[in-house]
C-alpha positions in Angstrom: 114.5 82.5 233.4 115.0 78.6 233.0 114.2 77.0 229.9 114.2 73.1 229.2 116.8 72.4 226.4 117.8 69.2 224.5 115.0 66.6 224.4 116.0 63.7 222.2 112.2 62.9 222.0 109.0 65.1 221.7 107.4 65.2 225.1 109.4 62.2 226.6 111.1 63.0 229.6 114.5 61.8 230.6 114.4 58.0 232.1 111.1 57.5 230.7 111.7 56.7 227.0 110.7 53.4 225.8 112.2 50.4 227.2 113.7 52.3 230.1 112.4 52.4 233.8 109.4 54.5 234.9 109.2 55.8 237.8 107.0 53.8 240.7 103.3 54.4 240.9 102.1 56.6 243.6 100.3 55.2 246.7 96.5 55.9 246.7 95.7 59.3 248.6 93.3 59.3 251.3 93.2 62.7 251.4 91.1 65.3 249.2 93.1 67.2 246.3 90.1 69.5 245.6 91.1 71.3 249.0 93.7 73.9 249.4 96.2 71.2 251.4 96.3 68.9 247.9 99.8 68.1 248.4 101.9 66.3 248.8 101.6 64.1 245.9 104.5 61.8 244.1 106.1 63.2 241.4 109.4 62.3 239.4 111.1 65.8 239.4 114.0 65.7 236.6 114.4 62.0 237.3 113.8 61.6 240.9 110.8 60.5 242.4 109.2 62.4 245.5 106.5 64.3 247.2 105.7 67.9 245.1 104.9 70.4 247.7 103.7 73.5 246.3 104.0 76.8 247.3 101.6 78.4 250.3 101.0 81.7 248.4 102.0 83.9 245.8 104.0 87.3 246.0 102.2 88.8 243.3 98.7 88.7 241.6 100.2 87.2 238.3 98.3 87.0 235.2 98.5 83.6 233.7 97.1 82.4 230.3 96.3 78.9 229.8 95.2 77.0 226.6 93.4 73.6 226.3 92.5 71.7 223.3 88.8 71.1 223.9 85.9 70.7 225.9 84.7 67.2 224.4 86.6 64.8 226.5 85.7 65.3 230.2 89.3 64.7 231.1 89.6 68.1 230.0 86.8 69.3 232.3 89.0 68.4 235.3 92.4 69.8 234.0 90.2 73.1 233.8 88.8 72.7 237.2 92.3 72.0 238.5 93.7 75.3 237.1 91.2 77.7 238.4 91.4 76.2 241.9 95.2 76.3 242.4 95.0 80.0 240.8 92.5 80.8 243.3 94.7 79.2 246.0 97.4 81.1 245.0 96.0 84.4 244.6 96.9 84.8 240.8 94.7 85.6 237.8 93.8 83.0 235.1 92.3 82.9 231.9 91.5 79.5 230.4 90.6 78.9 226.7 89.5 75.8 224.3 90.5 75.5 220.8 87.1 73.1 220.3 89.1 69.6 219.5 92.0 68.1 218.2 91.5 69.2 215.0 91.5 72.6 215.8 95.1 73.7 215.7 94.7 76.6 213.6 92.5 77.8 216.4 95.1 77.1 219.1 97.5 79.0 217.4 95.5 82.3 216.9 94.3 81.8 220.6 98.1 81.9 221.8 99.1 85.0 219.5 95.6 86.6 220.7 97.0 85.7 224.3 100.1 87.6 223.7 98.6 90.9 223.1 96.7 90.6 226.7 100.6 90.5 228.1 100.2 87.7 230.6 103.0 87.1 232.8 103.2 83.4 232.2 101.4 80.6 229.5 100.3 77.1 230.4 99.8 74.9 227.1 98.4 71.7 226.9 99.0 71.5 223.0 97.0 69.8 220.2 100.4 68.5 218.7 103.9 68.4 219.9 105.4 70.5 217.5 102.5 72.8 216.6 103.2 76.1 218.3 106.9 76.1 217.8 106.8 79.6 216.4 104.5 80.7 219.4 106.7 79.3 222.0 109.8 81.0 220.6 107.9 84.3 220.5 107.0 83.7 224.4 110.5 83.3 225.0 111.5 86.1 223.1 109.6 88.1 225.3 111.0 86.3 228.6 108.0 84.7 229.6 107.4 81.3 231.1 105.8 78.7 229.3 104.8 75.6 230.9 103.9 72.6 229.1 100.7 70.8 230.4 100.3 67.1 229.9 100.1 66.5 226.2 103.9 67.2 225.5 105.5 70.1 223.7 108.7 69.4 221.7 110.0 73.3 221.8 113.3 74.0 223.2 111.8 77.0 224.8 109.5 75.6 227.4 110.5 76.6 230.9 108.9 73.3 232.2 107.1 70.6 231.8 104.3 68.8 233.7 103.3 65.4 232.2 101.7 62.6 232.4 104.2 59.2 231.9 102.1 58.3 228.8 104.2 55.1 227.9 103.5 53.9 231.5 100.2 54.6 231.4 99.6 52.1 228.2 102.3 49.6 229.4 99.9 49.1 232.6 96.9 48.4 230.3 98.9 45.9 227.7 100.2 44.2 230.9 96.9 43.8 232.2 96.0 42.1 229.1 98.6 39.8 229.1 98.1 39.2 232.7 94.5 37.7 231.9 95.2 36.3 228.3 95.5 33.1 229.3 92.3 33.0 231.0 90.6 34.9 228.2 91.9 32.6 225.3 90.5 29.4 227.2 87.1 31.2 227.4 87.1 32.3 223.8 88.7 28.9 222.5 91.3 30.8 220.2 93.8 33.4 220.2 93.1 36.7 221.8 91.9 39.7 219.7 92.4 43.0 221.0 90.8 46.2 219.2 93.1 49.1 219.7 91.7 52.7 219.7 94.5 55.3 220.6 93.0 58.6 220.2 93.9 61.6 217.9 96.8 60.9 215.6 99.8 63.5 216.0 99.0 64.0 219.7 101.9 63.6 221.4 100.2 61.8 224.5 97.9 59.4 221.5 101.4 58.6 219.9 103.4 57.8 222.7 100.7 55.6 224.3 100.4 53.9 221.0 103.9 52.9 220.5 104.1 51.4 223.9 101.0 49.5 223.9 101.6 48.0 220.7 105.5 47.4 221.3 104.1 45.4 224.5 101.1 43.4 222.6 102.8 42.4 219.4 105.8 41.4 221.4 104.1 39.0 223.1 102.5 37.7 219.8 98.8 39.1 220.7 96.6 40.1 217.5 96.1 43.5 217.4 93.0 44.8 215.4 93.7 48.9 214.8 90.4 50.6 215.2 91.6 53.9 213.7 92.5 57.4 215.1 90.0 60.3 216.1 89.6 63.0 218.2 88.2 62.3 221.7 84.6 63.3 221.1 81.7 60.6 222.1 80.8 60.7 218.5 84.0 60.2 216.7 85.1 57.5 219.3 81.8 55.8 218.7 82.0 55.6 215.2 85.0 54.1 215.4 83.8 51.5 218.0 80.8 50.3 215.6 83.2 50.1 212.9 85.5 48.1 214.4 82.9 45.7 215.5 81.7 45.7 211.8 84.9 44.2 210.6 85.6 42.1 213.4 82.4 41.2 215.4 84.3 38.7 217.7 87.2 41.2 219.7 87.7 40.2 222.9 89.4 43.3 224.7 88.8 47.1 223.5 91.6 48.8 224.8 92.3 52.6 224.4 91.5 56.0 225.2 88.8 57.0 227.9 86.1 58.6 225.4 86.5 55.2 223.1 86.3 52.5 226.0 82.8 54.9 227.2 81.7 54.4 223.9 82.6 50.8 223.5 80.8 49.8 227.0 77.1 51.7 225.9 78.0 49.9 222.3 78.4 46.5 224.2 75.5 47.6 226.6 73.0 48.0 223.6 74.1 44.5 222.4 73.9 43.2 225.5 77.4 41.6 225.0 78.8 41.3 228.6 81.7 39.1 227.2 84.0 41.9 225.5 86.7 43.3 228.0 87.3 46.9 228.5 90.8 48.6 229.5 91.5 52.2 229.3 94.6 53.9 229.2 93.6 57.0 231.4 90.7 58.0 233.9 87.7 60.2 233.9 84.9 60.5 236.4 82.8 58.6 233.7 85.3 55.9 233.6 85.5 55.5 237.1 82.1 54.9 237.4 82.4 52.1 235.1 85.1 50.6 236.5 83.2 50.5 240.3 80.5 48.7 238.5 82.6 46.4 237.0 81.9 46.9 233.3 85.5 48.4 232.6 88.6 46.0 234.3 91.3 48.6 234.4 91.8 52.0 234.1 95.2 54.0 234.4 95.1 57.4 236.2 97.4 60.2 235.9 96.0 62.4 238.3 94.9 65.3 235.6 93.4 67.8 238.2 96.7 67.3 240.4 99.0 68.0 237.1 97.0 71.1 236.2 97.8 72.7 239.8 101.1 71.6 239.5 100.9 73.8 236.4 100.2 76.8 238.1 102.6 76.2 240.9 105.7 76.0 238.3 104.4 79.0 236.4 104.5 81.0 239.6 107.6 79.6 240.6 109.3 80.4 237.3 108.3 84.0 237.6 109.7 84.3 241.1 113.0 82.5 240.3 112.1 80.0 242.9 113.5 76.6 242.5 111.7 74.0 239.9 111.9 71.0 238.2 112.1 71.1 234.4 110.7 67.5 234.0 107.9 66.7 236.3 106.3 63.6 235.7 103.3 62.3 237.6 103.4 58.8 238.9 100.3 56.8 237.9 98.0 54.5 239.2 96.5 51.5 238.1 92.9 51.1 239.0 90.3 48.1 239.2 87.3 47.5 241.3 89.3 46.8 244.3 92.0 49.4 243.9 89.2 52.0 243.3 88.0 51.8 247.1 89.3 54.6 249.1 91.1 56.0 245.8 91.0 59.8 246.0 88.6 60.7 242.8 89.3 64.2 243.2 92.6 63.7 241.3 90.6 62.8 238.8 87.1 64.5 238.6 85.3 67.5 239.1 82.6 68.1 241.7 79.3 67.1 240.8 77.3 69.9 239.1 80.6 71.9 238.2 81.5 71.8 234.5 84.7 73.1 232.0 86.0 76.1 233.6 86.0 78.5 230.5 87.0 82.1 231.6 88.8 84.9 229.8 91.9 86.8 230.8 90.9 90.0 232.1 92.8 93.1 230.4 95.9 94.9 232.1 94.8 97.2 233.7 97.0 100.4 233.2 98.7 102.0 236.2 97.9 105.5 235.3 96.1 107.5 232.7 92.8 107.2 230.4 91.2 104.0 230.1 91.7 101.9 227.4 89.1 99.6 225.4 89.6 95.8 226.3 92.2 93.8 224.2 90.3 91.1 222.1 89.6 87.6 223.5 90.8 84.4 221.9 88.8 82.5 219.8 86.2 79.8 221.9 85.8 82.4 224.6 82.4 83.8 224.6 79.2 82.0 224.8 79.2 78.0 225.7 82.0 75.4 224.5 81.0 73.3 221.8 78.5 70.6 222.7 77.0 72.2 225.7 74.0 73.6 223.5 72.4 76.8 225.4 
């Protein structure tokens, strides 16, 4: 078993710390990663950029437990869909759970503890905070099982492999886009630019990393940044923050931040019949790409969350079967504006029409012989519909 050791900063792979060179952006794919032949995709593997080629099939129907933060942000719908589709492609069994939001760390801890009673062969975790599951990660390592850190970043030294977005690069792309257009927008406004910043939940590694990068770029350039506050990436929470931002500073020129906040801002500005505020998103969902296509959002950054989910399943199988794999796997990112969206493979980002969050329990381990045993308890959040779905 190979475990990733000695990280200098939570969730930050070698070579992508602030101020260091990041991997180059991936080329736009004309393929469709929703199909079984979703590779190759461009990934930085332990500091070297190249194509990621997944396994064709697994040697055993392994059982994997996957935990995600919640369903409020449609970003995670895509992640759940990618997990399930790749498990089906490889022939492994997967359970997918969600904690109910970024304020539910205790729920995620309980889910992971209960998952251990189901005795999965491997774990995939998109952690609510970078260090909130340290005790559970240590227990998983004691049991000799692989733990894959998916997207959000875990600080534990017991993580077997990471598949991450380059959060700092996402934010730098957006901040640099604002600087590229600064002179034009300031001329139109007749004054220095005002940028409203909405990072997402405080303490989430991805949000903290994006904030550090975005504020560094903008403040070094002398841009006035108005902080809109922290909050979970649910539409109601982010809409409250957007309203509060405009109540405080009605003449904000740019709203920059997480995808849900930017969708909320688009809805808010539409209700005010305000087309003069520029919108820039640090990541992309299907709703965001629709708004980019319509010219309402000027820029979004894609780090291919569905592909990251597929890679997480592949990494788990590789670790279980002793196959070679990178410890630090980082998706290259794409800058999406109206022009670049043409021909872009949206199955990297969005679930097919009609699909929803892929919530499913991990079936109990079947005994090889002897009398039947009662099923193990399911982690919280499995029965019924996820929060926000209604009946």
